[in-house]
N, C-alpha and C positions, 0 to 999 in steps of 0.2 A: 838697437841699442846703444844706447850711453852711460855705462857707469851701473849697468842692472834696469834700469830705468826704461817702460816703454812709454811713449806719450800717446801712443790711445787708452792707457790707462783703465784695461782690463786683463791684462797679461797674467797680473800678480797682485795679490791681495792688497789692502789699505795699510795694512799695518807692517807692511814694506817697502811696497811705492809710495811716497808722499804726494799728493794729490793736495795738499796744502800749504800755504808759503806766510813766513810771520818776516814782515820788514819791521827795523826800527829806527826809528829817528829821535834822536836824544835830546833835542836844544828845548830849553826851556824859559819864560821869563823869570822864573824864578822857582827855587824847589821848596815843594812845601816842608812842612814841619814831620810829618809822619810818612816822607816817602823815601824809599830804599831800591828804587830803581835806579838803571842804568842811565842817569841824566846830566847834562850841559846847562851850566845858566853861566852868563855873559860871556857866551864863546859862540855868539852869533859868526864873528869873522871866520869861523871855520864852518862855516856851511855850507859853501861854493868847494874846498877840499873836502868836507865828508863825501858828498855826492861823486867827487872824481876817487875817493877811498873806496865806495860801495859798489861804483860799477867797477872800480877791479875785483872785488871780491867775488861778483856777478859773474864777471869774465869766468872767473875758474872753473864754473860748470860746466863751461867746454860749450855744448850744446842748448839751444833752449828749452823751457818743461813746461806741461801743459798740467795748469790745477784746476782744483772746484774754488777753493775761497784762499782770499788773499784777508793779510790782517796788519795793516800798518798802523804799527802803536807808538809810545815812545816814554818819556819826552812827551812836547806839543807837538806833532807832524803840522800841523795846521798853524803852529808860528812862520813854517819857512813862507817866504811872501808869494804871492802868485807863481812870476815865473822861475822862481825856485822847484816849487813843487808840481809846475809843467817839465819841467828838466828830469825833475824825480822820475815820474811817471813813465819819459819816453825809457829812459834807462830799462826801469823795472819790466817795460814791454817789451823789451828786447830779448830778456831773459826769459819770462816767464807769461806764459797765454793763458788767458781762461776763455772761457764760451760764453758764450749768452745767457743769461740766466746765470753766472758764480756769483756768489755773495762776497763783494770787496767793500770791507773794513775801515775806516780811519778813524783815527781816538782825537778828540779834539775839546779844547775849552772852551768856557762861553764869551770868553775876550777874545779868541783870535781865531771869530768866525763873523765873518759878514755877506750877506748878499754876494758878491762880486764873487767871493771866496768857494761858496757851497756850487754857483753855478759852473766854475770852472772844474770842483770836483767831479759833479754830475756829471759834464765832457768829459772828465777824462775815465769814466767810468765806476766810480766809485757807486755801491748800493748801497750803502749803510753809514750813517754816521753817530760812533757812540763819546758824547756828550758827558766830560767829568763835572757833573751837579756840584754831587756831595753832599749838600743842602740847600734849601731854600732859604734858612733861616740866619739873620746875620751874626748872631753871635756865636754860630756855630760854625758859619764860615771862616768868622775870627779866629776862632779855637782851634780850627784845624787847617791856618794858616795858609788858604787860600788869597789871590788875590783879586777872583773875579766878585763882583757884588751880585748880590740876588736881580736888581733891577734889569741886570743883562742877560739874564738865562730865556725871557722872553722872546727878547729880540735874535739869540741864538736855532734858539728852537724856531720861530716862524721863519728865519731864512731856510732852515735844512728842509721843511717841511713844503715852503714854497718851489723849490726844486723836485721833487719829486722823490726824497732822499728817505730810505728807511729809517725812524729814528731810534736810537738806544740810551738810556740813562742812567748815569753809573751814582748812587746813596751809598754814603757812609752814617752807620746809625752810631750811638753812644759815644760822639764828641763830647769831651771834657764839658759840661755844665746843660749838658741836653737831658730830655726829660723825656717820659713817657709821652707826655701831650705835644710836646716839642717834634718829637718823630711822625708823630700820626699827619700832624700840619706837613713836612715834608711829604708823606706818602702821599696825602690829598693834594697837596700842590704838581707834585710829578703826575698824578693821574689827570688832574686836569687839563696835562696835554698829550692824554691818551697815546705814552709814547706803542711802539711794536716793542719794546723790549725792553725790561729794566733790571739793574743787577744794583742789589744789597748789599752792602758789606759792614760786618763789624769791624770795628777801629781797631788796629792791630800795633801797637807800641816795640814799631821794629828796633833792637839793636843799635843802638851809637847813632838813631834819628836826633833831631832837637825835640820831638815833641818827647820820645823818650829820656833824654838825659833831662827835661823839666820834671817828668812825673819821679825821678829817681831822687832829682833835689827836691822835692814837696811843690812845686810848685805850679802842679797841674795834678789833679786828682781823677784819677779813671771812675767812668761808671761802675755801681757795682753790679757784680754777676750777675745777679737775682734781676735787676733790671735789664743788662744789656739783653737774657733770654727773652725776657717780656720783651722787647723791642724787635729780635728777630720773630717771635710769634706772632707779634700786633703785625709785621710784615706780611707771613703768610695771609695772614686772616684778609688783611685787606686786599691783600693782590690780587689772592683765588678770590676774592670775594667779588672782583671786579671783570671776574674771565681772563685772567692771566695763568697759565698753565705753569706750575713751579716742578723746573724739570732738571734743576741743580741746585744744589744747596741753597748757593746764592744768588741765580738766575731765575726771571722770570718771563715767560713772552705770550703775547697775543700766538692765539692756534696758526702754524704755521709761522712764526715769526723767529724761530729758536736761534740761535749763534748757530750757524752750520759751522764754521772755525773753529769754535769753541770744542763741538761739541764730535771734532777729532781728537782732540789733548784728551776728554774724558773717553773717549773709548782706547786712549791709549794706540791709538796709530800713528805711523809716521809723518815728519813734518818736515819741513826746509825753513832755516832761522836763516838772516844773514843781517849784518850789521853789527854795533857796539852793544855788547851784552846779549845778540842774540843766541838762543841754543836753535838745536836743529839732531831728529832722533833719524837716523836713517839706518836700515840693515840691523836694528838692536844696538848702533852704534849712538851713543848722548855726546855731545860736541858742545863745550857753549866758547862764545867769544870773550875779547878781551871787553871790558865794563867802562876802561876810561879811552876819553875820547879824542884824546891828541895821541894815546898809543898806537889806539886800531890805524888812524890815518896813518901813523910814521911809518906801521909792519907795513900795510897794504902797498906807500910807496917805494918799500925798501926790496919789495917782490917778496916777503915771507906772509905764511899765514894769519888771521888774528886768531886762530883759535888758543885758548885759554886751556882749556880742559876737553879729555876726550874718555870716557868710558865705555868698554863692549859690556854688554848686558848678555848674562846664558841663560839660559830656555828656563831657570827657573825662578830666576831674578825677576826677566821679563813680566812672567804670567802674575808674581806677587804682588810687580807695579801694576798690571792691567789690571788686577781687583782691587787694590786701592783706588783707581782712578774713578774705575767704573760704577764703584760703591755709590761714590758722589751723587750718582745722576738719579732721578727718579724712578728710572727704566730698570738701574739698580744691574745686577749680572745676569744673563740669559747663560743659562750650563751649556746650550749647545751653541753658543755665537760664541763662547770662551772657549771651549774642545778647540773648536775650527782656528780659534787665531792662535791660541797658545799650546794646543799640543797636551794640555792637564783638565782632567778632572777636578772642578772646583768645590767639590764636596770633598774628595779624596786629600786635595793639598789643606784645604781650611776646614773641614769637618767640626773642629772642634771647636775652633773659634766660632765658625756658624751657630751651633749647638748654645756654646754659652750665652752669644748674644742675642737672642734669638729668646732664649730664658730668662733674659734681664729684660724681657722688651725694648728692644733696638732696633731689631729685623723682624722681617715679616719675610717668609716662603712659599712658595710652592712647586708643582713639578717642573716649571718653566725658568725660574729664576728664583734670586734673591734680591732685597732689597733694603734700605733704610725705612720705616715708620716716621712716623711727624716726631715722636720722641727719640728716636736714633738720629734725624736731623738735627734737633738743636746741639747735639753733639757728635755731629760725625769726627771731628777730630781725631777725639779720643777713640771712637768706633772703629778707624781706620788704624789708627798705632796701635791696639789692640791686636785687631789683624795681622797686620807683620810683624808683630813682636811674636806670636803664636807659630807663625808659617815659617819664621826665621830661626825657631828653635830649633 
């Protein structure tokens, strides 16, 4: 046993022992106007140094770890050259091992994928590619400050499919100037490619981003709240009507193709996280790495930890957080599972909040579980906020 971790993955439950890892590659050609992630643009000269730095961070694990899922996000991981990606995977596989059948995902953009790169990803053990399409409509791509063109999307998708990789598409609704009709066209365009998985996110104006500043100055106008709600409900109707499972507030999958990695997060299980801006959750401690790529590299080359922030949750805080994330799943909160995972009775902890939300027609419950209904899904953030407010009183 190293650091409380068993490589056979059966000794202790997954909310204590991480069985998944997130790895961050921050490099992008361009920062989109709505983006608030840990991203580096114009810094490709640092890629080789970054690979050395993340190798140093992973070496601090001391012993290799076995995981069931891995997710490589960004940034745009596929901005790296084939040689750089091959080096990255060599580093990662030295410290993280996954069995045959593991889910290994990588994020990509349409302009960063081609046949040769997809062939290399498949050979490296990637099983799933998540393409940030965001929209098929040229006007929406401009409004979202994306640099790819709609005609580049089919080529990227075809390269993924030809190499036997599972396909996930990300879409954003409620872009400035979009309508219910244009959003419907986006959904139909996505479905024409029969993706295994589809994520549908409402545009968020994150404070300080260029798009937020444009809205603040009156240069762009947000879609009306009622129209945004109609877009969300249209996504539910269209995608479930085509056989997709609506398994989390913003996520849809063909049967058997849920994102197993993200399901770990939504269960509030432990996970590793490495790279600039990455978070990890181990033994009830949540840690966050520095978000600046140069600072991250400098810290590791100096033999220092890249950790920026750390907090240890007590048992009750962990139970409240577990309920908040699990409620976003279509499966909701399983009472027996919740007690086993947290040591708390969900009804005892949240009884008054559950009753209030159920009376408002936002939750439905039986003897086994409680979950959001369709109306609750439409205001999920508000439901979770109310739940946490009541629990923290």
